[in-house]
C-alpha positions in Angstrom: 84.5 112.0 109.8 84.7 111.5 113.5 83.6 109.5 116.5 79.9 110.2 117.6 79.8 111.5 121.3 78.7 108.1 122.5 80.1 105.5 119.9 78.9 101.8 119.9 82.5 99.5 118.9 79.8 96.8 117.7 78.6 98.9 115.2 82.0 100.2 114.2 82.8 96.2 113.6 80.0 95.9 111.9 80.6 98.7 109.7 84.2 97.1 109.3 82.9 93.5 108.1 80.3 95.0 106.0 83.4 97.1 104.2 85.1 93.7 104.0 82.2 92.0 102.2 81.7 95.0 99.7 85.4 94.8 98.7 85.7 91.2 98.4 82.4 91.6 96.3 84.3 94.3 94.0 82.3 96.8 95.4 84.4 100.2 93.6 83.2 102.4 96.3 84.5 99.9 99.2 87.8 99.1 97.6 88.2 102.9 96.7 88.0 103.4 100.9 91.1 100.8 101.4 93.0 102.4 98.4 92.7 105.2 100.3 93.3 104.5 103.6 95.4 101.5 103.6 99.2 102.5 103.3 100.1 99.7 101.5 97.4 100.2 98.8 97.9 104.0 98.4 98.1 105.2 94.9 96.8 101.5 93.5 93.6 100.8 92.8 93.1 96.7 94.2 92.3 94.5 91.9 90.1 91.1 92.4 93.1 89.5 93.2 94.1 92.1 96.1 90.5 92.5 97.0 90.4 88.9 98.2 93.5 89.4 100.3 92.1 92.1 102.4 91.4 90.7 105.7 89.0 91.8 108.9 92.1 93.9 110.4 92.2 96.1 107.1 89.1 97.2 107.2 88.8 98.0 111.0 92.1 100.0 109.8 90.2 102.1 107.1 87.1 102.4 109.8 89.5 103.7 112.4 91.6 106.3 110.0 88.6 107.7 108.0 87.8 108.9 111.6 91.1 110.5 112.0 92.6 107.7 114.3 96.0 105.8 113.4 94.6 102.3 114.3 91.4 99.9 115.4 93.6 100.0 118.7 94.0 103.6 119.3 89.9 103.8 118.1 88.7 101.0 121.0 90.3 103.2 123.6 89.1 106.5 122.0 85.5 104.4 122.2 86.3 103.1 125.7 87.3 106.4 127.0 84.1 107.9 125.8 81.8 105.6 126.9 83.5 105.6 130.2 81.8 107.6 133.1 84.3 110.5 134.8 85.4 109.1 137.7 86.7 106.0 135.3 88.5 108.4 132.9 89.9 110.4 135.9 91.4 107.1 137.2 92.8 105.9 133.5 94.2 109.8 133.0 96.2 109.4 136.4 97.6 105.9 135.3 98.8 107.8 132.0 99.7 110.8 133.8 101.8 108.8 136.6 102.5 105.5 135.2 102.8 105.5 131.5 105.5 105.7 129.0 106.0 108.8 126.6 102.9 107.4 124.7 100.5 107.4 127.6 102.0 110.8 128.6 101.1 112.3 125.6 97.5 110.5 125.6 97.2 112.3 129.2 98.4 115.3 127.7 96.0 115.3 125.1 92.6 114.2 126.7 93.1 117.0 129.5 93.4 119.5 126.5 90.4 118.0 124.8 88.4 117.9 128.5 89.8 120.1 130.6 86.8 119.7 133.0 87.5 115.9 133.5 90.5 117.5 136.1 88.3 120.4 137.5 87.6 120.4 141.2 89.8 117.9 141.6 93.2 118.7 143.7 94.9 115.4 143.4 94.7 115.6 139.7 95.8 119.5 139.7 99.1 118.1 141.5 100.4 115.9 138.4 99.6 118.9 136.2 101.0 121.6 138.1 97.5 123.4 138.7 98.9 126.1 141.3 95.9 127.4 141.5 93.7 124.7 142.4 96.1 123.8 144.8 96.3 126.8 146.4 92.7 126.6 146.8 92.6 123.3 148.4 95.4 124.2 150.9 93.5 127.6 152.1 90.1 125.6 152.5 92.3 122.4 154.5 95.5 123.1 155.2 95.6 119.7 156.4 95.2 118.1 152.6 98.8 118.8 152.4 99.4 115.8 154.5 96.5 113.0 153.3 96.8 110.6 150.8 93.9 110.8 148.3 93.3 110.9 144.5 92.6 108.3 142.3 96.8 107.1 143.2 96.0 107.5 146.9 99.0 109.5 147.4 99.7 112.9 149.4 99.6 116.2 147.1 103.6 116.4 147.5 104.3 113.1 146.1 101.7 113.4 143.3 103.3 116.8 142.3 106.7 115.1 142.3 105.7 111.6 140.8 103.6 113.6 138.0 105.5 112.8 134.3 103.3 115.4 132.9 105.0 118.9 134.9 107.2 120.4 132.1 105.4 118.3 129.2 102.9 121.1 128.2 
């Protein structure tokens, strides 16, 4: 199961709450979902006592893992990403590419691979990934571009190139 194109976090929260209620009521299908998705329950069928110990964060983990994400936090990030407009996604992506830790850099690379059009046509974002063709085209159109700050991080292109944490990570 994956996220729909325009996911709704409140519906996903409701799904987790319903799953938890069903598990507390002893619903076999709900308990099986927990047993399959929660590492502490792998290989075990939770009984009534175990079902009572389940909490909302466990149900949220089930909902996230059934959608191929490792945690509820990652599911929330993915929902926020998908619901954001292009400019907001570009700004967040630039933060991952320039300011982020190793996990953020992986997110930036994954987002770029999943949505190559996100960087298309933006020469400053092209600097973050070393896209020579886009950079050369920008310089051919306007040689002064090389000295002008811009893009989501308001950096001149050479600074954007040298400060990217993605070049060489691909």
